[in-house]
C-alpha positions in Angstrom: -27.8 -68.6 -55.9 -30.8 -70.7 -54.9 -30.3 -69.7 -51.3 -30.3 -66.0 -52.2 -33.5 -66.3 -54.2 -35.2 -68.0 -51.4 -34.1 -65.4 -48.9 -35.3 -62.6 -51.2 -38.7 -64.3 -51.4 -38.9 -64.7 -47.6 -38.1 -61.0 -47.1 -40.9 -60.0 -49.5 -43.4 -62.4 -47.8 -42.6 -60.7 -44.5 -44.0 -57.6 -46.2 -47.6 -59.0 -46.2 -49.1 -55.9 -44.6 -52.3 -54.3 -45.6 -51.7 -51.4 -48.0 -53.1 -48.0 -47.0 -54.3 -45.2 -49.1 -53.4 -42.7 -46.4 -50.4 -40.5 -46.5 -47.3 -41.8 -44.6 -45.9 -40.2 -41.5 -42.3 -39.9 -40.5 -41.1 -40.1 -44.1 -37.8 -38.6 -43.2 -36.7 -42.0 -41.8 -36.2 -43.0 -45.4 -33.4 -40.4 -45.9 -30.1 -42.0 -47.1 -27.4 -40.8 -44.7 -24.2 -42.7 -45.6 -22.0 -41.1 -48.3 -22.0 -44.4 -50.2 -25.8 -44.4 -50.4 -26.1 -40.7 -51.0 -23.6 -40.8 -53.9 -25.3 -43.8 -55.6 -28.9 -42.5 -55.0 -29.5 -45.3 -52.6 -28.4 -48.1 -55.1 -25.5 -49.3 -53.0 -27.7 -50.8 -50.2 -25.8 -54.1 -50.3 -22.4 -52.4 -49.9 -20.6 -51.8 -46.6 -22.0 -48.4 -45.3 -19.6 -48.2 -42.3 -21.0 -46.7 -39.1 -24.2 -45.6 -40.9 -25.3 -49.3 -40.7 -27.0 -48.0 -37.6 -29.8 -46.6 -39.7 -30.6 -49.6 -41.8 -29.5 -52.8 -43.7 -27.4 -53.8 -40.8 -26.6 -57.2 -42.4 -24.1 -55.4 -44.7 -22.2 -54.2 -41.6 -21.6 -57.6 -39.9 -17.9 -57.8 -41.0 -16.0 -54.8 -39.8 -12.4 -54.4 -40.9 -11.5 -52.4 -37.8 -12.5 -52.6 -34.2 -14.3 -49.2 -34.0 -15.7 -46.9 -36.7 -17.4 -43.5 -36.2 -18.9 -41.0 -38.6 -20.8 -37.7 -38.8 -22.4 -35.7 -41.6 -25.0 -33.2 -42.7 -27.3 -32.4 -45.6 -28.4 -29.0 -46.7 -31.8 -29.0 -48.4 -34.2 -26.1 -48.9 -32.3 -24.0 -46.4 -32.6 -26.7 -43.7 -29.7 -28.6 -42.2 -29.9 -32.3 -41.3 -27.2 -33.5 -38.9 -26.3 -37.1 -38.2 -23.7 -39.1 -36.3 -23.2 -42.9 -35.9 -20.7 -45.3 -34.5 -20.0 -49.1 -34.7 -18.1 -51.6 -32.6 -16.9 -55.0 -33.8 -17.7 -57.6 -31.2 -15.9 -60.3 -33.3 -14.8 -60.8 -36.9 -18.5 -61.7 -37.7 -20.5 -59.5 -35.4 -21.0 -55.8 -34.9 -23.3 -53.3 -33.2 -24.1 -49.8 -34.3 -25.9 -46.7 -32.8 -26.8 -43.4 -34.5 -28.9 -40.4 -34.5 -30.1 -37.5 -36.7 -31.6 -34.2 -36.0 -33.2 -31.5 -38.1 -33.8 -28.1 -36.5 -36.4 -27.2 -39.2 -37.7 -23.7 -39.4 -39.7 -21.2 -37.4 -43.3 -21.0 -38.6 -45.6 -18.6 -36.8 -43.3 -18.5 -33.8 -43.2 -22.3 -33.6 -40.1 -24.3 -34.6 -40.7 -27.4 -36.6 -38.1 -30.2 -36.2 -37.6 -34.0 -36.4 -35.2 -36.5 -35.0 -34.3 -40.2 -35.1 -32.4 -42.5 -32.7 -31.4 -45.8 -34.2 -29.4 -49.0 -33.4 -28.3 -51.9 -35.6 -26.9 -55.4 -35.1 -25.2 -57.4 -37.8 -24.0 -61.0 -37.5 -22.3 -63.3 -39.9 -23.7 -66.8 -40.0 -20.8 -67.8 -42.3 -17.9 -66.0 -43.9 -20.3 -64.8 -46.6 -23.8 -64.9 -45.3 -25.1 -62.5 -42.7 -28.3 -61.3 -41.0 -29.1 -57.9 -39.4 -31.7 -56.0 -37.5 -32.3 -52.3 -36.8 -34.7 -50.6 -34.4 -35.4 -46.9 -34.4 -37.4 -44.2 -32.7 -38.5 -41.2 -34.7 -40.3 -38.0 -33.7 -41.5 -35.0 -35.6 -43.0 -31.6 -34.5 -45.0 -29.9 -37.2 -47.3 -27.6 -35.2 -48.3 -27.5 -31.5 -51.2 -29.9 -32.4 -49.4 -32.1 -34.9 -46.6 -34.0 -33.2 -45.8 -37.6 -34.3 -43.6 -40.3 -33.0 -43.2 -44.0 -33.6 -40.9 -47.0 -33.2 -40.0 -49.3 -36.2 -38.0 -52.4 -37.0 -35.8 -53.5 -39.9 -34.7 -57.0 -40.8 -32.1 -57.8 -43.5 -30.2 -60.7 -44.9 -27.1 -60.5 -47.1 -25.2 -63.2 -49.1 -21.9 -62.9 -51.0 -22.8 -65.5 -53.6 -19.5 -64.8 -55.6 -16.3 -63.2 -54.6 -17.4 -60.1 -56.6 -21.2 -60.3 -56.2 -23.3 -59.6 -53.1 -27.0 -59.5 -52.7 -29.2 -58.2 -49.9 -32.9 -58.3 -49.1 -35.0 -57.0 -46.3 -38.0 -55.2 -44.8 -37.8 -51.8 -43.3 -39.7 -49.5 -41.0 -42.1 -52.1 -39.8 -44.2 -50.6 -37.0 -47.7 -49.6 -36.0 -49.5 -46.5 -37.1 -48.5 -43.2 -35.5 -51.0 -40.9 -33.9 -50.6 -37.1 -33.7 -51.6 -35.0 -30.7 -54.7 -34.0 -32.6 -55.8 -37.7 -32.9 -55.0 -38.3 -36.6 -53.3 -41.6 -37.4 -51.0 -42.5 -40.3 -48.9 -45.5 -41.3 -45.1 -45.4 -41.3 -43.3 -45.8 -44.7 -42.8 -49.6 -44.4 -41.2 -51.3 -47.4 -39.5 -54.4 -48.8 -36.3 -54.1 -50.8 -33.6 -56.1 -52.6 -30.3 -55.0 -53.9 -27.0 -56.2 -55.4 -23.5 -55.0 -56.0 -20.9 -56.3 -58.5 -17.2 -55.3 -58.3 -14.4 -55.7 -60.8 -10.7 -54.8 -60.5 -9.4 -52.3 -63.1 -5.8 -52.9 -63.8 -3.5 -50.1 -62.6 -6.5 -48.0 -61.7 -8.5 -49.4 -58.8 -12.0 -50.9 -58.5 -15.3 -50.5 -60.3 -18.6 -51.4 -58.5 -22.0 -51.5 -60.0 -25.0 -51.2 -57.7 -28.8 -51.8 -58.1 -31.7 -51.6 -55.7 -35.5 -52.0 -55.9 -38.1 -51.4 -53.3 -41.9 -51.7 -52.8 -43.7 -49.6 -50.2 -46.7 -51.2 -48.5 -48.7 -48.0 -49.4 -48.4 -49.0 -53.1 -45.4 -46.8 -54.0 -42.2 -48.2 -55.5 -38.7 -47.1 -56.6 -35.6 -48.5 -58.2 -32.0 -47.1 -58.3 -28.8 -47.8 -60.2 -25.3 -46.5 -59.4 -21.6 -47.0 -59.9 -18.6 -46.4 -57.7 -15.0 -46.0 -58.9 -12.1 -46.4 -56.4 -8.7 -45.1 -57.4 -5.8 -46.8 -55.6 -7.7 -47.0 -52.3 -7.3 -43.2 -51.8 -9.9 -41.6 -53.9 -13.4 -42.5 -55.1 -16.2 -41.2 -57.3 -19.9 -42.2 -57.2 -23.0 -41.5 -59.3 -26.5 -42.9 -59.3 -30.1 -42.3 -60.3 -33.3 -43.2 -58.4 -36.7 -43.4 -60.1 -39.7 -43.4 -57.8 -43.4 -43.3 -58.1 -45.0 -39.9 -57.9 -46.2 -40.0 -54.3 -43.2 -41.9 -52.9 -41.8 -40.5 -49.6 -38.3 -40.3 -51.2 -38.7 -38.9 -54.7 -36.7 -39.5 -57.9 -33.3 -37.9 -57.9 -29.8 -37.9 -59.4 -26.6 -37.9 -57.3 -22.9 -37.5 -57.8 -20.2 -37.5 -55.2 -16.7 -38.3 -54.3 -14.2 -38.5 -51.5 -10.8 -39.3 -50.2 -9.3 -41.8 -47.7 -6.1 -41.3 -45.8 -4.9 -43.5 -42.8 -8.4 -44.6 -41.9 -10.0 -41.1 -42.2 -12.6 -40.5 -44.9 -14.2 -37.4 -46.2 -17.0 -37.4 -48.8 -19.1 -34.8 -50.6 -22.3 -35.5 -52.5 -24.6 -33.4 -54.7 -28.2 -34.5 -55.1 -30.6 -33.1 -57.6 -34.3 -33.4 -56.6 -37.3 -32.2 -58.7 -37.2 -28.5 -58.1 -34.6 -28.6 -55.4 -30.9 -29.4 -54.7 -29.1 -30.8 -51.7 -25.5 -31.1 -50.7 -24.2 -33.7 -48.2 -20.9 -33.9 -46.4 -19.7 -37.0 -44.5 -16.7 -37.7 -42.4 -15.7 -41.0 -40.8 -12.8 -42.7 -39.1 -12.0 -46.4 -38.4 -9.4 -47.8 -36.1 
């Protein structure tokens, strides 16, 4: 327990970056892409997020059960579709690498198509059977208008510790990178943040498993958020998820409620998530396979 507290403190000390009153650019990099994160409103950040460890919190993906995992999905929000795909390879029983990408075609505005994309990679390594570290690096780009195009590179660092057989904690810093400059010369910071999370699991006799998740994050711009969620697994074949995220009013990822579920058969998983944002709704679909 003492080790986990120290690691959490170190992660937040790494976040000693000057806060900015400016708006943040490339906020879409904060989108939760894995079905587990979507279904718990981001609370399950310390859980294994499969191939989607390519996009963040790679310390949670250090221990792969299979040699290779791959996944793809999309979100439908405000008439726009966000597509993503990711894959992971186990280099050993305590080391894995991940790659992934997402693309949003946006919409045509005054004969110009807006869009954004992310290319990301992750690396997770177990120092012991229970303690792991991870890093992610990403490139993100966005086209808003012919004179407003942004791109930037950022880094994530994470540490995870299973302090009990049924309790894991994680801490990290995310989206560390320099300010991005548009083609018109305007500069904005990226949505850098520090976070910590935990998941607790308990066996339910003759039913399956119950997992409780929690996460808190602080953005260097002064915004903050917290999320809580639960996951129910039924006999390793079906699962249900729900969660709620509360965020400050100007946070890049707002408050929302989520509920989802899925099925697993012979290494193949399919998941559906419904997300309720203020004034809007989103639906996510994810599919993955491990072998």
